[in-house]
BANULO-26648 format. One record per residue (C-alpha): x, y, z. Coordinates in steps of 0.5 Angstrom, whole numbers, plus 500, padded with zeros to 3 digits. Layout:
<nudrens>
[[X, Y, Z]]
...
</nudrens>
This chain:
<nudrens>
[[488, 553, 501]]
[[487, 549, 495]]
[[485, 543, 500]]
[[478, 546, 499]]
[[478, 545, 492]]
[[479, 538, 492]]
[[473, 535, 490]]
[[475, 527, 490]]
[[480, 524, 494]]
[[483, 517, 492]]
[[487, 513, 496]]
[[491, 507, 494]]
[[495, 503, 499]]
[[499, 497, 496]]
[[503, 492, 500]]
[[510, 491, 503]]
[[515, 495, 501]]
[[520, 500, 504]]
[[522, 507, 502]]
[[529, 505, 501]]
[[527, 499, 497]]
[[523, 502, 492]]
[[525, 510, 492]]
[[532, 510, 495]]
[[535, 511, 489]]
[[532, 518, 487]]
[[538, 521, 492]]
[[544, 517, 489]]
[[549, 521, 485]]
[[549, 516, 480]]
[[542, 517, 478]]
[[540, 521, 472]]
[[537, 528, 476]]
[[538, 526, 483]]
[[532, 528, 488]]
[[533, 531, 495]]
[[530, 525, 498]]
[[533, 522, 504]]
[[535, 516, 501]]
[[541, 512, 499]]
[[548, 515, 498]]
[[553, 513, 493]]
[[559, 514, 499]]
[[562, 507, 500]]
[[563, 509, 508]]
[[555, 511, 508]]
[[554, 504, 505]]
[[559, 500, 509]]
[[556, 503, 516]]
[[549, 501, 514]]
[[550, 494, 511]]
[[548, 488, 515]]
[[552, 483, 519]]
[[549, 476, 520]]
[[552, 470, 522]]
[[559, 473, 520]]
[[557, 475, 513]]
[[557, 482, 511]]
[[551, 484, 507]]
[[551, 491, 503]]
[[546, 495, 500]]
[[546, 493, 493]]
[[541, 495, 486]]
[[537, 489, 484]]
[[536, 488, 476]]
[[529, 490, 473]]
[[529, 482, 472]]
[[529, 481, 479]]
[[521, 480, 481]]
[[520, 474, 485]]
[[523, 475, 492]]
[[522, 470, 498]]
[[517, 474, 502]]
[[521, 477, 508]]
[[518, 476, 515]]
[[514, 482, 518]]
[[510, 481, 524]]
[[511, 485, 531]]
[[517, 480, 533]]
[[521, 480, 527]]
[[520, 488, 526]]
[[523, 489, 533]]
[[529, 485, 530]]
[[530, 489, 524]]
[[529, 496, 528]]
[[533, 495, 534]]
[[539, 491, 531]]
[[545, 495, 530]]
[[548, 496, 523]]
[[555, 493, 521]]
[[558, 500, 522]]
[[555, 503, 528]]
[[554, 499, 534]]
[[550, 504, 537]]
[[545, 505, 532]]
[[539, 502, 529]]
[[536, 499, 523]]
[[541, 493, 522]]
[[537, 487, 523]]
[[534, 486, 516]]
[[538, 480, 514]]
[[538, 477, 521]]
[[530, 477, 521]]
[[530, 474, 514]]
[[534, 468, 516]]
[[528, 466, 521]]
[[524, 465, 515]]
[[521, 458, 514]]
[[522, 456, 509]]
[[529, 460, 509]]
[[530, 465, 503]]
[[533, 463, 497]]
[[538, 469, 497]]
[[539, 472, 504]]
[[542, 479, 500]]
[[535, 480, 497]]
[[532, 484, 503]]
[[538, 489, 502]]
[[536, 490, 495]]
[[533, 497, 492]]
[[530, 498, 485]]
[[532, 503, 480]]
[[528, 507, 475]]
[[529, 501, 470]]
[[524, 497, 475]]
[[520, 502, 478]]
[[519, 507, 472]]
[[512, 509, 474]]
[[514, 511, 481]]
[[520, 515, 477]]
[[515, 519, 473]]
[[510, 520, 479]]
[[516, 523, 483]]
[[519, 528, 478]]
[[512, 530, 476]]
[[508, 530, 483]]
[[510, 530, 490]]
[[514, 524, 493]]
[[513, 524, 501]]
[[520, 521, 504]]
[[518, 521, 511]]
[[512, 517, 511]]
[[512, 512, 516]]
[[507, 506, 517]]
[[503, 507, 523]]
[[505, 501, 527]]
[[512, 497, 527]]
[[508, 490, 526]]
[[504, 487, 520]]
[[499, 488, 515]]
[[492, 488, 518]]
[[494, 492, 524]]
[[497, 498, 519]]
[[491, 497, 515]]
[[486, 498, 521]]
[[490, 504, 523]]
[[490, 507, 516]]
[[482, 506, 515]]
[[480, 507, 523]]
[[486, 511, 526]]
[[486, 505, 531]]
[[487, 498, 532]]
[[484, 492, 536]]
[[490, 487, 534]]
[[497, 487, 535]]
[[499, 482, 529]]
[[495, 479, 524]]
[[489, 474, 526]]
[[488, 468, 522]]
[[481, 468, 523]]
[[477, 475, 522]]
[[478, 482, 524]]
[[474, 484, 531]]
[[469, 489, 529]]
[[471, 497, 530]]
[[469, 503, 526]]
[[472, 504, 520]]
[[473, 511, 515]]
[[467, 508, 512]]
[[463, 509, 518]]
[[466, 516, 519]]
[[465, 518, 512]]
[[457, 516, 512]]
[[456, 519, 519]]
[[459, 526, 516]]
[[455, 525, 510]]
[[461, 524, 505]]
[[459, 520, 499]]
[[465, 514, 498]]
[[466, 508, 495]]
[[471, 502, 494]]
[[473, 499, 488]]
[[476, 492, 488]]
[[481, 490, 483]]
[[481, 482, 481]]
[[476, 477, 482]]
[[476, 477, 490]]
[[474, 481, 496]]
[[476, 488, 499]]
[[481, 488, 505]]
[[475, 489, 510]]
[[471, 483, 508]]
[[475, 480, 514]]
[[470, 484, 518]]
[[464, 479, 518]]
[[459, 485, 519]]
[[462, 488, 512]]
[[461, 482, 508]]
[[454, 481, 507]]
[[454, 488, 504]]
[[461, 487, 500]]
[[458, 481, 497]]
[[452, 484, 495]]
[[455, 490, 492]]
[[460, 487, 488]]
[[455, 482, 485]]
[[451, 488, 483]]
[[457, 491, 480]]
[[458, 485, 476]]
[[451, 487, 473]]
[[453, 494, 472]]
[[450, 497, 479]]
[[454, 502, 483]]
[[454, 500, 490]]
[[459, 502, 495]]
[[463, 496, 493]]
[[465, 496, 486]]
[[469, 492, 481]]
[[475, 496, 479]]
[[474, 494, 472]]
[[468, 499, 472]]
[[472, 505, 474]]
[[474, 507, 467]]
[[467, 507, 465]]
[[464, 511, 472]]
[[470, 516, 471]]
[[467, 518, 464]]
[[460, 518, 466]]
[[456, 524, 467]]
[[454, 522, 474]]
[[457, 524, 480]]
[[463, 520, 483]]
[[463, 519, 491]]
[[468, 524, 494]]
[[472, 519, 497]]
[[474, 513, 493]]
[[479, 507, 495]]
[[482, 503, 490]]
[[485, 496, 492]]
[[489, 492, 489]]
[[489, 484, 487]]
[[492, 481, 494]]
[[497, 476, 493]]
[[495, 473, 500]]
[[488, 472, 497]]
[[485, 466, 492]]
[[487, 471, 486]]
[[489, 469, 479]]
[[493, 475, 478]]
[[495, 479, 484]]
[[498, 486, 483]]
[[499, 489, 490]]
[[507, 488, 490]]
[[507, 483, 496]]
[[512, 479, 495]]
[[513, 474, 492]]
[[509, 478, 487]]
[[514, 482, 483]]
[[513, 490, 482]]
[[512, 490, 475]]
[[504, 489, 475]]
[[503, 494, 481]]
[[507, 499, 476]]
[[502, 497, 471]]
[[496, 497, 476]]
[[498, 504, 478]]
[[499, 507, 471]]
[[492, 504, 469]]
[[489, 508, 475]]
[[493, 515, 473]]
[[491, 514, 466]]
[[484, 514, 467]]
[[484, 520, 472]]
[[487, 524, 467]]
[[483, 522, 461]]
[[477, 526, 464]]
[[480, 533, 465]]
[[474, 536, 468]]
[[474, 531, 474]]
[[482, 531, 474]]
[[483, 538, 475]]
[[480, 537, 482]]
[[482, 530, 484]]
[[488, 528, 489]]
[[490, 521, 489]]
[[495, 518, 495]]
[[499, 512, 494]]
[[502, 509, 499]]
[[504, 502, 502]]
[[501, 499, 508]]
[[508, 497, 511]]
[[515, 496, 509]]
[[514, 488, 508]]
[[521, 487, 512]]
[[525, 490, 507]]
[[531, 495, 509]]
[[530, 502, 510]]
[[536, 506, 514]]
[[531, 511, 517]]
[[529, 510, 524]]
[[521, 510, 526]]
[[518, 516, 529]]
[[518, 516, 537]]
[[510, 516, 537]]
[[507, 511, 542]]
[[501, 507, 541]]
[[497, 502, 545]]
[[494, 497, 542]]
[[490, 492, 546]]
[[494, 493, 552]]
[[501, 492, 548]]
[[505, 499, 548]]
[[508, 500, 542]]
[[514, 506, 543]]
[[515, 508, 535]]
[[511, 508, 529]]
[[513, 503, 523]]
[[518, 503, 518]]
[[518, 508, 512]]
[[514, 506, 506]]
[[514, 509, 499]]
[[508, 515, 498]]
[[506, 520, 493]]
[[501, 525, 493]]
[[499, 526, 486]]
[[494, 532, 483]]
[[494, 538, 478]]
[[494, 542, 485]]
[[501, 540, 488]]
[[508, 542, 486]]
[[511, 539, 480]]
[[517, 534, 482]]
[[517, 536, 489]]
[[519, 533, 496]]
[[515, 533, 502]]
[[519, 532, 508]]
[[514, 533, 514]]
[[513, 527, 518]]
[[507, 523, 516]]
[[504, 516, 518]]
[[498, 513, 515]]
[[493, 517, 520]]
[[495, 523, 516]]
[[490, 521, 511]]
[[484, 520, 516]]
[[486, 527, 519]]
[[486, 530, 512]]
[[479, 527, 510]]
[[477, 531, 517]]
[[481, 537, 515]]
[[477, 537, 508]]
[[470, 535, 510]]
[[470, 537, 517]]
[[474, 543, 518]]
[[478, 545, 525]]
[[476, 538, 528]]
[[480, 532, 529]]
[[478, 526, 525]]
[[478, 522, 532]]
[[481, 523, 539]]
[[486, 517, 537]]
[[488, 520, 531]]
[[488, 527, 534]]
[[493, 525, 539]]
[[498, 523, 534]]
[[498, 530, 530]]
[[502, 534, 534]]
[[508, 529, 532]]
[[506, 529, 525]]
[[505, 535, 519]]
[[498, 536, 516]]
[[498, 532, 509]]
[[494, 538, 507]]
[[500, 542, 507]]
[[503, 539, 501]]
[[498, 543, 497]]
[[500, 550, 495]]
[[496, 556, 498]]
[[494, 559, 491]]
[[491, 554, 486]]
[[494, 553, 479]]
[[491, 556, 473]]
[[492, 550, 469]]
[[490, 543, 471]]
[[497, 539, 469]]
[[496, 532, 466]]
[[503, 530, 464]]
[[503, 523, 460]]
[[507, 518, 462]]
[[513, 517, 457]]
[[512, 512, 452]]
[[518, 509, 453]]
[[516, 508, 461]]
[[509, 505, 459]]
[[513, 500, 454]]
[[517, 498, 460]]
[[511, 497, 464]]
[[507, 493, 460]]
[[513, 489, 458]]
[[515, 487, 465]]
[[508, 486, 467]]
[[506, 481, 461]]
[[512, 477, 463]]
[[511, 477, 470]]
[[509, 470, 473]]
[[504, 470, 479]]
[[506, 466, 485]]
[[502, 461, 488]]
[[495, 463, 491]]
[[493, 465, 498]]
[[494, 459, 503]]
[[497, 455, 497]]
[[504, 459, 497]]
[[510, 457, 501]]
[[510, 460, 508]]
[[503, 463, 507]]
[[502, 468, 513]]
[[496, 468, 517]]
[[493, 474, 513]]
[[492, 469, 507]]
[[489, 464, 512]]
[[484, 469, 514]]
[[482, 471, 507]]
[[481, 464, 505]]
[[476, 463, 511]]
[[473, 469, 508]]
[[472, 466, 501]]
[[469, 460, 504]]
[[464, 464, 509]]
[[462, 468, 503]]
[[460, 461, 499]]
[[457, 458, 505]]
[[453, 464, 507]]
[[451, 467, 500]]
[[450, 461, 495]]
[[445, 465, 491]]
[[450, 470, 490]]
[[456, 466, 489]]
[[453, 462, 484]]
[[453, 468, 479]]
[[459, 467, 474]]
[[463, 473, 476]]
[[464, 469, 483]]
[[467, 463, 479]]
[[474, 464, 481]]
[[473, 464, 488]]
[[468, 459, 488]]
[[472, 454, 484]]
[[478, 456, 489]]
[[474, 454, 495]]
[[472, 447, 492]]
[[479, 446, 490]]
[[481, 447, 498]]
[[476, 443, 500]]
[[477, 437, 496]]
[[485, 438, 498]]
[[483, 437, 505]]
</nudrens>
């Protein structure tokens, strides 16, 4: 199988969008060259059946224009996701997946437009994803691991277990991560961070000292395990070996950042398209490395946006709370010269599928962990995306010039939302990231005094002055 030929695995987890919201258009008959994904349908009866009824008003599925970038952040914690999943849609009193507008209406402050949560983008808004879908593998049954928010789902993606049900506004409890697993199995790894802030697992205090030191050294040209994304292109082209597993993190809307690109509303999707396009262009620009590379792109959870497919019936116990299903479907791609071009993979997957694939590659014939192993009989091995025979040539299709121009133009005019806890209705996750910034400034004043940390230091000073 081609899995043994993969030398570099790259994992990018974006934020808070559902499959139908970002990729459901691919199956529409009105789309140029429809693809056989389990997405949206043009059939008026189908659309009527999946509309949401809220407070006496009908909210149909509808296309969002490319100019619709800023959307008020829908609620997406355990309670509101349960409402989204378990409420019948307008056309099926016994169905599910009909409570997205009801959930959106609970937002504080209220959303400016309740219909936006039922909207979907087309190729005009997500030209890079259209390119990925038509040249690599789109996974149309990839579910977030839990029907809850960011922190628990990122823990599932990077650990296979979660010690929390909903986002914690302080810090994450300590638990083993994939970083520990890779280290224990002798697999080199690193994490690149976009922007001026910290990677997600700075929320675990035990990781913060290494993260702070490593990113400071990265600003000076060092190659610790945590690095600035601004160095990725140079590292990819250098003669030195690259780690076998690379995590690339976007700049988070919830953090004190100046220019987020993670797709987390109210940040629009334009800058996320540009960020992922930049990664891809770097990868294919070094043919020797690209020929044995696999990049996985997915989203931590659906962010409260409409999707019509019910979650998988996989039970998970989290701190004594019993979830009976996975979370909602999210967009996902496998991008590699070793995968079939323009293919749809419809096997059931969730975030723990990444961990099991790492085990299949670097510790064959073993479960990643007991918790991950329990889920696998209800899922399909991600490695089966790869064909048995390795292609003779390393395909490296270029993003079409028109798509690149559209991506660059949209990203150039996209405005950035208020930062972190300054944002209206800021979530617990934003408060937690703000606390990380304050702790780093307090615990590592010598490192944080360096110019590379100016944005974080200034943000913390401003926050203190505003109290």
